[in-house]
N, C-alpha and C positions, 0 to 999 in steps of 0.2 A: 635487491628485489623488488619490483614494483608490487605494492598493497593491491590485493585483488578485492573487488568489492561486488556487492549485489544488491541490487533494489529491487525489491517485489513491489508490483502494483496490483492491488484488488480491491474489489468495491461490491457494493450492495445497498440495500435499502435498510435503512435506518428505523427504530422504533419512534424515535422523537428527534427531532431537528432542534439540537442544543449546542453549542459551542465547546459544554464541558463534558458531553456523554455522546458516545459513541458505541452503541449497542446495535449489532445487526438483528434486523426483523428476522431471519431466517437463515440461519448459518449453512444450510444446506444449498441456498440461492446466491452463496457469496462469489461473485466473477472474479478468476483468476485472469489478469488481463496479461502478464507475463512477467519475466525476470528478466533484468538487465545488467552491465557490466557498469553502465555510467548514469549520473544521474540525468545527464540532459536526455539522453535516449528513453528514460524512466519516466521524466516530465511532459515528453512529447505524447508518450502513450496514456499518461494520466490523462492528461489534456484533452485528447481526442475521444478518452473512454468518457469523462464527465459532459464533454459537449454534444455525445449522442442522446445522451441520458437527461439534458436540460429540462426536459417536459416535467421530470418528477421529482419534486422539491426534497423528497426523502432519500434519493439516492446519492451516495457518496462516494469518492475514489479515493484511495491513499496510497501515496509511496512508502514503504516499509524500508528503513536501511539496515536491512538485514546483516551486512558485514558488522554493522556495530553490535547488533546481538550477537553475534558467533565471535567476536573479539574476546578473548580471556582479559585483558586490560579493562574491559568495559563489564565483566562479571558474565561474559558468557563462558562455556563450556571449557574446561580444562583438560586440555591435549592428554 
């Protein structure tokens, strides 16, 4: 059986631009770009979202490897 993968792409305006801090300014305004079954599709969506917001230095988009968060072997929920 092939492992099912899930990548989420989200983004929003951060309170500060620092490499060690990722706090969104307004959680109600976080943008859900999409859910993707493979990393390459997620990366393309992330890149497109980042490109269209290039004029806002506080906007950041992230790829969340949700399949890792859901995997019981990585501390995810136990069946």
